[in-house]
FIDREN-19015 format. One record per residue (C-alpha): residue in three letters; x, y, z. Coordinates in steps of 0.02 Angstrom, whole numbers. Each point is the difference from the previous one (the first is absolute). Layout:
! residues N
(Ala, (X, Y, Z)),
...
END
This chain:
! residues 670
(Met, (12, 13, -12)),
(Ser, (73, 158, -38)),
(Ser, (-8, 131, 144)),
(Arg, (-150, 94, -111)),
(Ala, (-104, -157, 77)),
(Arg, (43, 73, 195)),
(Ser, (-84, 168, -24)),
(Gln, (-104, 79, 124)),
(Arg, (-127, 41, -84)),
(Glu, (-181, -50, 26)),
(Ile, (-43, -75, -186)),
(Ala, (6, -150, -104)),
(Glu, (159, -15, -111)),
(Trp, (35, -125, -125)),
(Glu, (206, -17, -39)),
(Pro, (95, -133, -107)),
(Asp, (161, -82, 130)),
(Pro, (143, 82, -88)),
(Glu, (99, -153, 73)),
(Asp, (-100, -108, -110)),
(Pro, (131, -48, -149)),
(Leu, (-141, 63, -134)),
(Tyr, (19, 186, 33)),
(Trp, (161, 86, -41)),
(Lys, (97, 42, 139)),
(Glu, (72, 167, -60)),
(Arg, (-174, 39, -50)),
(Pro, (-98, 143, 153)),
(Pro, (-144, -89, 49)),
(Ala, (-132, 103, -113)),
(Gln, (107, -69, -165)),
(Gln, (-11, -167, 67)),
(Trp, (-177, -6, 30)),
(Arg, (-19, 90, -188)),
(Asp, (84, -143, -63)),
(Thr, (-85, -148, 57)),
(Tyr, (-172, 71, -67)),
(Arg, (95, 40, -142)),
(Trp, (71, -168, -30)),
(Leu, (-198, -65, 16)),
(Met, (-73, 122, -104)),
(Glu, (158, -55, -118)),
(Gly, (-108, -172, 10)),
(Arg, (160, -72, 69)),
(Arg, (-20, -122, 154)),
(Val, (62, 39, 126)),
(Gly, (70, -181, 94)),
(Val, (23, 18, 170)),
(Met, (-79, 35, 165)),
(Val, (-9, 190, 0)),
(Pro, (-72, 54, 179)),
(Phe, (-112, 141, 37)),
(Val, (-7, 69, 195)),
(Ile, (-140, 81, 74)),
(Val, (70, 126, 124)),
(Leu, (-147, 84, 148)),
(Asn, (71, 85, 124)),
(Gly, (174, -59, -48)),
(Gln, (-53, -165, 47)),
(Ile, (-10, -131, -177)),
(Ala, (-189, -48, 17)),
(Gly, (1, -115, -175)),
(Gln, (89, -62, -129)),
(Val, (-36, -53, -159)),
(Leu, (111, -117, -119)),
(Leu, (25, 18, -204)),
(Asn, (58, -137, -76)),
(Asn, (13, -36, -191)),
(Val, (-113, 179, -40)),
(Glu, (-50, 39, -173)),
(Tyr, (-55, 168, -65)),
(Gly, (-216, -58, -17)),
(Ala, (34, -46, 195)),
(Val, (53, 176, 62)),
(Arg, (-182, 64, 32)),
(Gly, (-31, -171, 89)),
(Val, (172, 35, 112)),
(Thr, (-55, 182, 40)),
(Ala, (-191, -62, 48)),
(Ala, (92, -144, 102)),
(Met, (115, 136, 89)),
(Ala, (-164, 116, 44)),
(Ser, (-84, -152, 88)),
(Val, (157, -30, 108)),
(Ala, (0, 178, 33)),
(Ala, (-172, 16, 61)),
(Met, (3, -143, 111)),
(Ala, (154, 66, 72)),
(Met, (-78, 176, 15)),
(Leu, (-177, -91, 73)),
(Gly, (113, -89, 139)),
(Ala, (65, 172, 71)),
(Val, (-145, 121, -12)),
(Cys, (-171, 4, -36)),
(Val, (-72, 45, -166)),
(Thr, (-152, 129, -24)),
(Pro, (-21, 66, -157)),
(Ala, (-63, 164, -40)),
(Ser, (-103, -15, -150)),
(Ala, (-26, -81, -154)),
(Leu, (162, 16, -112)),
(Ala, (56, -107, 87)),
(Asp, (175, -122, -59)),
(Val, (163, -71, 50)),
(Asn, (150, 85, -105)),
(Ala, (175, -134, 10)),
(Asp, (102, 118, -126)),
(Ala, (133, 63, 91)),
(Asp, (192, 17, -66)),
(Ala, (173, 9, 86)),
(Ser, (-32, 172, 26)),
(Gly, (-172, 4, 58)),
(Val, (-150, -105, 57)),
(Arg, (-181, 42, -3)),
(Ser, (-153, -12, 167)),
(Ala, (-53, -122, 12)),
(Ala, (-114, -18, 143)),
(Ser, (-140, 90, 82)),
(Ala, (10, 31, 190)),
(Thr, (-116, 75, 139)),
(Ala, (104, 126, 82)),
(Ser, (37, 9, 221)),
(Asp, (-120, 136, -2)),
(Gly, (-141, -85, -62)),
(Thr, (-5, 101, -179)),
(Ser, (-10, -159, -146)),
(Ser, (132, 48, -121)),
(Asp, (84, -120, -138)),
(Ala, (168, -2, 54)),
(Arg, (32, 162, 44)),
(Ser, (170, -7, 87)),
(Gln, (64, -73, -134)),
(Ala, (75, 58, -162)),
(Arg, (95, -44, -164)),
(Ser, (224, -3, 19)),
(Ala, (35, 97, -161)),
(Thr, (102, 124, -65)),
(Ser, (-10, 161, 91)),
(Ala, (52, 155, -79)),
(Thr, (-86, 147, 0)),
(Arg, (20, 129, -179)),
(Pro, (-18, 188, 4)),
(Val, (-150, 71, -101)),
(Ala, (-16, 171, 9)),
(Asn, (1, 117, 139)),
(Gly, (90, -82, 107)),
(Val, (-131, -141, 5)),
(Thr, (71, -184, -11)),
(Val, (-97, -178, -36)),
(Ala, (58, -157, 94)),
(Asp, (35, -152, -132)),
(Glu, (-35, -147, 105)),
(Thr, (-27, -122, -161)),
(Ala, (107, -164, -32)),
(Ala, (184, -17, -50)),
(Asp, (-77, -52, -202)),
(Ala, (-152, 126, 6)),
(Met, (-12, 166, -61)),
(Pro, (-8, 128, 94)),
(Asp, (-157, 43, 97)),
(Asn, (-55, -149, -141)),
(Pro, (-14, -169, 127)),
(Asp, (-96, -92, -140)),
(Ala, (115, 60, -133)),
(Glu, (178, -79, -29)),
(Leu, (189, 108, -17)),
(Pro, (74, -37, -156)),
(Asp, (147, -84, -19)),
(Lys, (88, 159, -79)),
(Val, (-57, 169, -62)),
(Ser, (84, 75, -173)),
(Ala, (113, 138, -15)),
(Glu, (-125, 74, -88)),
(Ile, (-122, 40, 156)),
(Ser, (61, 177, 77)),
(Asp, (0, -3, 202)),
(Asp, (-161, 148, -43)),
(Ala, (-103, -123, -86)),
(Thr, (-157, -69, 76)),
(Val, (-35, -203, -9)),
(Val, (-176, -21, 2)),
(Ser, (-7, -185, -38)),
(Glu, (108, -154, 48)),
(Gln, (74, 14, -189)),
(Tyr, (-16, 196, -43)),
(Ala, (51, 175, 40)),
(Ala, (-25, 162, -59)),
(Thr, (92, 98, -41)),
(Pro, (14, 216, 45)),
(Glu, (-47, 22, -176)),
(Gly, (-163, -88, -1)),
(Glu, (79, -164, -88)),
(Leu, (-28, -180, 58)),
(Lys, (161, -111, 8)),
(Asp, (16, -175, 32)),
(Ile, (73, -28, 161)),
(Glu, (144, -145, -23)),
(Thr, (36, 58, -204)),
(Gly, (-27, 166, 10)),
(Glu, (-89, 26, -179)),
(Thr, (-142, 125, -28)),
(Val, (-197, -108, 36)),
(Thr, (-104, 49, -153)),
(Asp, (-130, -102, -1)),
(Pro, (-173, 99, -5)),
(Lys, (-70, -115, 101)),
(Ile, (102, 60, 134)),
(Val, (57, 181, -38)),
(Gly, (-148, 58, -105)),
(Thr, (16, 105, -139)),
(Glu, (16, 188, -25)),
(Ser, (-191, -14, -10)),
(Lys, (-67, -140, 117)),
(Gln, (44, -32, 170)),
(Pro, (61, -168, 58)),
(Asp, (-54, -121, 149)),
(Pro, (89, 63, 137)),
(Leu, (-10, -173, 63)),
(Ala, (71, -73, -161)),
(Lys, (180, 3, 55)),
(Thr, (-54, -89, 167)),
(Asp, (-114, -124, -98)),
(Gly, (-116, 66, 119)),
(Glu, (67, -5, 174)),
(Ser, (30, 160, 126)),
(Phe, (181, 47, -3)),
(Ile, (68, 150, 85)),
(Pro, (123, 107, -82)),
(Val, (158, 9, 68)),
(Ser, (169, 106, -44)),
(Ala, (131, -109, -126)),
(Ala, (138, 53, 120)),
(Asp, (-97, -112, 163)),
(Val, (3, -130, -134)),
(Lys, (154, -10, -39)),
(Glu, (78, 1, 171)),
(Lys, (-114, -141, 29)),
(Val, (52, -93, -145)),
(Ala, (170, 37, 54)),
(Ala, (-19, -63, 172)),
(Asn, (-38, -167, -53)),
(Gly, (175, -13, -110)),
(Gly, (-95, 57, -187)),
(Asp, (59, 113, -128)),
(Val, (-77, 171, -19)),
(Asn, (102, 45, -167)),
(Ala, (-78, -133, -76)),
(Val, (35, 15, -193)),
(Ser, (-73, -191, -57)),
(Ser, (-148, -16, -91)),
(Lys, (-60, -151, 87)),
(Thr, (-196, 22, 69)),
(Arg, (-7, -35, 193)),
(Ala, (-119, -167, 15)),
(Ala, (-175, 42, 63)),
(Asn, (-69, -83, 163)),
(Ala, (175, -58, 54)),
(Ser, (-58, -52, 162)),
(Val, (-162, -78, 82)),
(Lys, (-89, 104, 105)),
(Leu, (-192, -15, 92)),
(Ala, (-85, 165, 61)),
(Ala, (-34, 80, 162)),
(Leu, (-156, 5, 11)),
(Gln, (-114, 59, 185)),
(Asn, (159, 72, 31)),
(Asn, (146, 103, -83)),
(Glu, (184, -75, -35)),
(Tyr, (87, 120, 155)),
(Gly, (-132, -26, 126)),
(Ala, (-141, 121, -30)),
(His, (-135, -119, 90)),
(Trp, (-205, -2, 25)),
(Gly, (-48, 12, 172)),
(Thr, (-170, 68, 107)),
(Tyr, (27, 181, 74)),
(Asn, (-166, 53, 113)),
(Gly, (-95, -135, -33)),
(Thr, (2, 6, -191)),
(Gln, (155, -79, -143)),
(Ala, (118, 117, -16)),
(Phe, (171, 9, -106)),
(Phe, (174, 51, 67)),
(Asp, (195, 16, -4)),
(Ala, (124, -113, 19)),
(Arg, (31, 104, 148)),
(Asn, (-190, -35, 64)),
(Asn, (-46, 190, -46)),
(Leu, (-180, 1, -55)),
(Phe, (-33, 56, -177)),
(Ala, (-183, -14, -32)),
(Gln, (-134, -73, 140)),
(Gln, (-171, -44, -66)),
(Ala, (132, -52, -141)),
(Lys, (-59, -103, -166)),
(Gly, (86, -120, -124)),
(Val, (-8, 83, -153)),
(Ile, (78, -67, -184)),
(Asp, (25, 100, -143)),
(Val, (5, -59, -161)),
(Ser, (-11, 24, -209)),
(Ala, (4, -92, -137)),
(Trp, (171, -69, 42)),
(Gln, (-86, -143, 133)),
(Asn, (-123, -54, -151)),
(Thr, (-169, -64, -1)),
(Ile, (-32, 14, 202)),
(Asp, (-112, -118, 113)),
(Trp, (-93, 125, 82)),
(Gln, (-100, -132, 122)),
(Ala, (161, -97, 24)),
(Val, (91, 181, 71)),
(Lys, (-138, 43, 113)),
(Asn, (-8, -176, 67)),
(Ala, (202, 18, 46)),
(Gly, (-64, 137, 120)),
(Val, (65, 163, -132)),
(Glu, (-129, 142, 85)),
(Gly, (40, 120, -136)),
(Ala, (78, 23, -169)),
(Ile, (101, 156, -103)),
(Ile, (-70, -22, -184)),
(Arg, (126, 78, -158)),
(Leu, (-110, 115, -98)),
(Ser, (132, 31, -139)),
(Tyr, (175, 77, -3)),
(Gly, (37, 187, -109)),
(Trp, (-161, 58, -94)),
(Gly, (-76, -56, -165)),
(Asn, (49, -159, 12)),
(Gly, (-152, -61, 83)),
(Phe, (-32, -133, 138)),
(Asp, (92, -130, 70)),
(Val, (-41, -149, -90)),
(Gln, (-58, -77, 176)),
(Ala, (-73, 142, 52)),
(Lys, (-184, -5, -47)),
(Arg, (-8, -183, 78)),
(Asn, (93, 44, 139)),
(Ile, (-126, 133, 49)),
(Ser, (-126, -84, -43)),
(Glu, (27, -165, 101)),
(Cys, (38, 120, 143)),
(Lys, (-156, 53, -2)),
(Arg, (-92, -120, -36)),
(Leu, (67, -99, 167)),
(Gly, (16, 156, 101)),
(Ile, (203, 8, 31)),
(Pro, (13, 179, 44)),
(Phe, (138, 72, -147)),
(Gly, (75, 149, -72)),
(Val, (92, 45, -156)),
(Tyr, (176, 36, -56)),
(Val, (77, 121, -134)),
(Phe, (167, -12, -56)),
(Ser, (54, 171, -43)),
(Tyr, (115, 40, -169)),
(Ala, (-39, 192, 34)),
(Glu, (155, 126, -7)),
(Ser, (-99, 149, 1)),
(Ala, (-163, 83, 93)),
(Ala, (-72, -11, -173)),
(Asp, (22, -200, 17)),
(Gly, (-48, 5, 149)),
(Ala, (-171, 69, -37)),
(Ser, (-18, -125, -179)),
(Glu, (40, -157, 118)),
(Gly, (-124, 77, 122)),
(Ala, (-131, 15, -124)),
(Asp, (30, -166, -69)),
(Val, (-44, -78, 145)),
(Val, (-151, 71, 22)),
(Asn, (-50, -69, -169)),
(Leu, (67, -156, 48)),
(Leu, (-84, -25, 170)),
(Arg, (-161, 63, -83)),
(Gln, (8, -132, -119)),
(Ala, (21, -154, 104)),
(Gly, (-160, 72, 120)),
(Val, (127, 70, 176)),
(Asn, (-128, 121, 45)),
(Pro, (104, 99, 151)),
(Gly, (-94, -99, 140)),
(Asp, (55, -181, -65)),
(Leu, (184, 72, 47)),
(Ser, (53, -76, 174)),
(Tyr, (185, 6, -47)),
(Pro, (41, 175, -66)),
(Val, (60, 7, -181)),
(Phe, (176, 24, -8)),
(Tyr, (123, 112, -110)),
(Asp, (141, -111, 5)),
(Leu, (151, 94, -16)),
(Glu, (167, -87, -37)),
(Asn, (174, 28, -103)),
(Trp, (-48, -63, -170)),
(Thr, (56, -29, -179)),
(Tyr, (-69, 18, -168)),
(Thr, (79, 41, -159)),
(Gly, (54, 194, -59)),
(His, (-71, 51, 190)),
(Lys, (88, 13, 173)),
(Ser, (-82, -17, 165)),
(Pro, (-5, 170, 110)),
(Thr, (116, 34, 145)),
(Ser, (-71, 155, 73)),
(Pro, (-121, -13, 126)),
(Ser, (-83, 154, -74)),
(Val, (-41, -62, -140)),
(Tyr, (-98, -156, 61)),
(Asp, (-85, 127, 125)),
(Gly, (-55, 104, -164)),
(Met, (-58, -190, -72)),
(Val, (-79, -61, 169)),
(Asn, (-89, 145, 23)),
(Ser, (-82, 2, -185)),
(Trp, (-28, -196, 11)),
(Tyr, (-94, 27, 179)),
(Gly, (-79, 135, -98)),
(Lys, (-98, -103, -121)),
(Leu, (-39, -108, 114)),
(Gln, (-66, 97, 118)),
(Ala, (-106, 106, -130)),
(Ala, (-73, -183, -56)),
(Gly, (-76, -32, 174)),
(Tyr, (149, -124, 58)),
(Asn, (65, 77, 154)),
(Asn, (80, -166, 83)),
(Leu, (167, 10, -62)),
(Ser, (208, -22, 23)),
(Val, (168, -33, -60)),
(Tyr, (100, -136, 26)),
(Ser, (179, -36, -22)),
(Tyr, (150, -70, 67)),
(Thr, (128, 77, 133)),
(Ser, (143, 58, -76)),
(Tyr, (-89, 71, -134)),
(Leu, (-137, 112, 145)),
(Asn, (160, 43, 72)),
(Ser, (88, 81, -151)),
(Ala, (-88, 48, -169)),
(Leu, (-182, 4, 93)),
(Asn, (69, 87, 147)),
(Ser, (-132, 130, 7)),
(Ser, (-142, 24, 174)),
(Asn, (-132, 7, -149)),
(Ile, (45, -162, -66)),
(His, (20, -76, 185)),
(Gly, (-150, 70, 75)),
(Lys, (-77, -114, -152)),
(Thr, (87, -154, 7)),
(Arg, (-71, -159, 105)),
(Trp, (82, -147, -68)),
(Val, (196, -36, -6)),
(Ala, (85, -131, -84)),
(Gln, (125, -71, 121)),
(Tyr, (92, -152, -3)),
(Gly, (85, -12, 184)),
(Ser, (-19, -18, 181)),
(Thr, (-53, 165, 29)),
(Met, (-122, 130, -104)),
(Gln, (148, 131, -17)),
(Tyr, (-132, 151, -82)),
(Thr, (-90, 98, 148)),
(Ala, (-71, 120, -65)),
(Phe, (-173, -98, 17)),
(Pro, (-166, 61, 55)),
(Thr, (-99, -106, 159)),
(Asn, (-65, -155, -7)),
(Asp, (-62, -8, -214)),
(Arg, (188, -58, -66)),
(Gly, (54, -150, -88)),
(Trp, (170, -75, -7)),
(Gln, (33, -94, -166)),
(Tyr, (113, -125, 106)),
(Thr, (46, -149, -117)),
(Ser, (20, -25, -190)),
(Gly, (-15, -188, 6)),
(Gly, (-167, -74, 82)),
(Ser, (-79, -118, -50)),
(Ile, (-194, -55, 7)),
(Asn, (-137, -108, -67)),
(Gly, (-72, 68, -139)),
(Ile, (159, 80, -80)),
(Ser, (119, -93, -88)),
(Gly, (174, 63, 35)),
(Arg, (58, 126, 125)),
(Val, (-113, 161, 49)),
(Asp, (28, 154, 94)),
(Met, (-46, -4, 186)),
(Asn, (-50, 157, 105)),
(Ala, (-82, 36, 183)),
(Phe, (-121, 140, 21)),
(Gly, (-57, 82, 131)),
(Asn, (-189, 25, 18)),
(Tyr, (-65, 181, -74)),
(Gln, (-157, -36, 114)),
(Phe, (100, -18, 154)),
(Thr, (-60, 66, 137)),
(Pro, (148, 29, 151)),
(Ala, (2, -25, 182)),
(Val, (92, 130, 45)),
(Gln, (-84, 186, -77)),
(Ile, (114, 162, 40)),
(Thr, (-68, 153, 57)),
(Trp, (78, 165, 22)),
(Val, (15, 199, 66)),
(Tyr, (69, 136, -67)),
(Arg, (116, 106, 143)),
(Ser, (76, 162, -6)),
(Glu, (177, -69, -82)),
(Asp, (-29, -202, -11)),
(Ile, (-138, -119, -42)),
(Ala, (-79, -135, 134)),
(Val, (-24, -191, -76)),
(Gly, (-94, -102, 89)),
(Ala, (-50, -163, -21)),
(Ser, (-171, -115, 47)),
(Val, (11, -193, 5)),
(Asp, (-129, -121, -24)),
(Tyr, (60, -123, 128)),
(Pro, (-73, -102, 148)),
(Ser, (151, 51, 122)),
(Ser, (75, 185, 36)),
(Asp, (179, -64, 17)),
(Ile, (64, 67, -160)),
(Asp, (158, 77, -52)),
(Tyr, (16, 133, -185)),
(Lys, (132, 36, -79)),
(Trp, (-27, 172, -135)),
(Gln, (122, 20, -147)),
(Ser, (-20, 121, -141)),
(Tyr, (77, -19, -188)),
(Asn, (49, 151, -85)),
(Leu, (-32, -10, -184)),
(Ser, (90, 121, -44)),
(Ser, (162, -56, 54)),
(Lys, (-56, -180, 5)),
(Arg, (52, -30, 202)),
(Trp, (-90, -85, 138)),
(Lys, (-5, 104, 152)),
(Thr, (-22, -92, 192)),
(Ile, (-129, 136, 78)),
(Thr, (-32, -103, 165)),
(Asp, (97, -195, 21)),
(Trp, (-137, -127, 95)),
(Thr, (-75, 92, 119)),
(Gly, (-162, -33, 133)),
(Ala, (-86, 188, -58)),
(Asn, (-109, 7, -152)),
(Trp, (45, 171, -36)),
(Ala, (144, 71, -37)),
(Gly, (90, 182, -83)),
(Trp, (21, -1, -177)),
(Val, (158, 146, -25)),
(Asp, (52, -14, -192)),
(Gln, (38, 119, -143)),
(Leu, (-142, 47, -111)),
(Gly, (-24, -113, -146)),
(Asp, (-95, -160, -57)),
(Tyr, (10, -173, 113)),
(Trp, (-55, -154, 14)),
(Leu, (-46, 2, 196)),
(His, (15, -200, 86)),
(Val, (-70, -67, 145)),
(Glu, (39, -191, 63)),
(Ala, (-100, -50, 167)),
(Arg, (50, -167, 100)),
(Asp, (-57, -92, 136)),
(Ser, (107, 63, 145)),
(Arg, (32, -169, 99)),
(Thr, (26, -100, -151)),
(Arg, (72, 93, -130)),
(Lys, (-110, -68, -117)),
(Ile, (-44, 137, -131)),
(Ile, (-184, 75, -13)),
(Gly, (-2, 101, -157)),
(Ser, (55, 136, -89)),
(Gln, (-71, 141, -84)),
(Thr, (83, 122, -151)),
(Ile, (-89, 165, -53)),
(Ala, (87, 138, -144)),
(Phe, (-1, 170, 116)),
(Arg, (62, 148, -66)),
(Tyr, (107, 74, 159)),
(Ala, (-20, 186, 48)),
(Pro, (114, 42, 184)),
(Gly, (-190, 45, 89)),
(Thr, (-118, 141, 0)),
(Thr, (143, 122, -24)),
(Arg, (-34, 107, -177)),
(Val, (3, 172, -48)),
(Ala, (-121, 65, 41)),
(Ala, (24, 210, -55)),
(Thr, (143, 70, -143)),
(Tyr, (30, 153, -25)),
(Ala, (86, 128, -150)),
(Gly, (-11, 172, -13)),
(Trp, (106, 152, -52)),
(Gln, (79, 107, 119)),
(Asn, (80, 163, -70)),
(Asn, (141, -88, -102)),
(His, (-2, -183, 55)),
(Val, (-122, -132, 34)),
(Leu, (-58, -62, 163)),
(Leu, (-39, -193, 3)),
(Gly, (-96, -97, 150)),
(Glu, (-57, -172, 42)),
(Ser, (-88, -67, 153)),
(Ser, (-43, -172, 61)),
(Asn, (-136, -73, 126)),
(Asn, (157, -71, 90)),
(Ala, (96, 108, 128)),
(Ala, (143, -89, -4)),
(Ala, (26, -12, -185)),
(His, (147, 61, -111)),
(Tyr, (9, 93, -148)),
(Glu, (70, 21, -165)),
(Ile, (-43, 140, -160)),
(Lys, (103, -30, -159)),
(Ile, (-15, 78, -179)),
(Tyr, (-8, -77, -165)),
(Asp, (75, 96, -147)),
(Val, (-128, -56, -174)),
(Arg, (109, 67, -112)),
(Arg, (135, -48, 84)),
(Ser, (-41, -196, 56)),
(Lys, (62, 27, 134)),
(Trp, (-19, 34, 201)),
(Val, (87, 154, 18)),
(Gln, (-33, 35, 179)),
(Gly, (-69, -60, 185)),
(Phe, (-54, 50, 160)),
(Lys, (-8, -76, 168)),
(Gly, (-121, 20, 148)),
(Pro, (-183, 82, -26)),
(Trp, (30, 167, -96)),
(Ala, (124, 58, -130)),
(Ile, (39, 152, -91)),
(Trp, (39, -22, -182)),
(Lys, (59, 131, -142)),
(Pro, (-54, -84, -183)),
(Lys, (74, 68, -164)),
(Lys, (-126, -5, -146)),
(Gly, (-73, -158, -45)),
(Ile, (-115, -143, 36)),
(Tyr, (47, -119, 151)),
(Trp, (-99, -128, 114)),
(Thr, (-7, 38, 193)),
(His, (16, -145, 109)),
(Tyr, (-31, -51, 161)),
(Glu, (34, -147, 89)),
(Val, (-51, -29, 217)),
(Tyr, (96, -155, 98)),
(Thr, (-39, -104, 154)),
(Ser, (99, 83, 166)),
(Asp, (124, -184, -50)),
(Gly, (22, 91, -185)),
(Arg, (-131, -107, -108)),
(Leu, (-80, 63, -133)),
(Ala, (-166, 36, 44)),
(Asp, (-77, 110, -141)),
(Thr, (19, 92, -146)),
(Lys, (-68, 159, -84)),
(Thr, (54, 59, -188)),
(Tyr, (-34, 177, -90)),
(Ala, (10, 88, -157)),
(Phe, (82, 198, 31)),
(Gly, (40, 91, -138)),
(Val, (102, 178, 5)),
END
């Protein structure tokens, strides 16, 4: 047994014995694992006894011996290992499935393993593998504005995409500033699509379209979701595996060279289903609550072929997001009308999404008008939609065109698209994207405020500018469900109709806001924790840590925030519930009460007052013709000697501790 098998992680880990002569002793464990599968996939007979051990809590929990195994037995072997793992886990923990979307994923490699069990936590809350997270390549990558996104995928998987195989090499033609958009292709900054391994430009119109026809965005991934990642990150990972990142060979990478079973209920890193406050809920791998009263939702397109929706419903799927179209002028996704009709017939709650190829606000309006037309043709009224109409904004490739990179351009597109839908009566709207794109090209408070569905294939959701419980996490692209052939995206959505156990109230005081909470709970033994999230700085701040007082004084700067409170039982420390609301913060009731500007001889007397006797004041002068601030005064009165021109007189009032509370501005001509 290798030293890796003696890990103390509370996970099941499959590992070949490096002492067996089958494996090259000079190869690292990850390579030994891939070699074994490669030999099997090439049809070779492995003619020796190969032990695979299962390790749980650092102890050997089971063993499978593979003897004279051939290619056709690979899936059977994987299933056999899954059975042994399940029995081992059953002997150690109490299994408590949290939803009908349940299965065991036995896929694991030398650098990472999959979550394999459900457990009941010590506080009595049922959750799936609460303390388990996948052992994986751990790295963080800068995205924009100091934001980093962790890569937790296995050593042989693409960054951020656990079900996508890492290539053995990357062509020298692929620059570091290119974007990898699938297992096989990378998009250059100029908008060209290239084969990752050969560097050859892709010209197939089914994949890149033509200048007049937009391609199906899922064609480049064979219908599977893929979160675009930096080519530099892919190269770094390939190099770490001993691969060539300056390849000149034209040999095409073999597809599907490893056997993988997709995770169903939970994702590969420990994000999991459980219960919270008596309802089904979804948690990240650190047991942080993502959504309560949560629903298991799939998203589908023509790439899932003809779906048996009755079987899907019977399997426990609680909702669907259906691709309606892509771009504009391309008509319906070929399965869209049938998928919508079946969901209506069977009472499956649904929403729709549209992939954007827009480059401007005008294009956004065209896409919006096209969506309205298609919804009407499909007989979808606003009241039919349990989930929103999602505007899918991603980095794309399309011959002769380039994806926008400016948040201001995207702002115009989104606003135009929203305008068309809202004018037609469709008000349940939202944006879908992935974390790194939301932190770069979509880094706009306008877009973030509209985003309620995000893709992140990892242990935690690293996009933090979400609204309240009404939000969705696309947590894996490798799901499997009865009624659908192949893999399907799986999501956890909070219930839009959520009624919180915790209610928030507030009272404005002279220089701050008192925030209070009431809790529907049979005991008065309750602790409270208050936090605020600044939408401009994108930072959390603790107002008060756990305390028995249900009121707290909130002191902050003028701006837009999420106000968040959590309540727990002070004896058991079990979370009772939480509540988050949007809040426009102003420091208490301090306001500018009156201003004055009048000529006295050859100067202007300026003054202001407020309703706060302890307030501080500033008066500023802006020269319109020179486009700059030209004078500033501290105090409630000032003498100003202006020259001829057009000005703004600007009055500010501050709290006693120097926080801006209110402003007034007036035009002044000389």
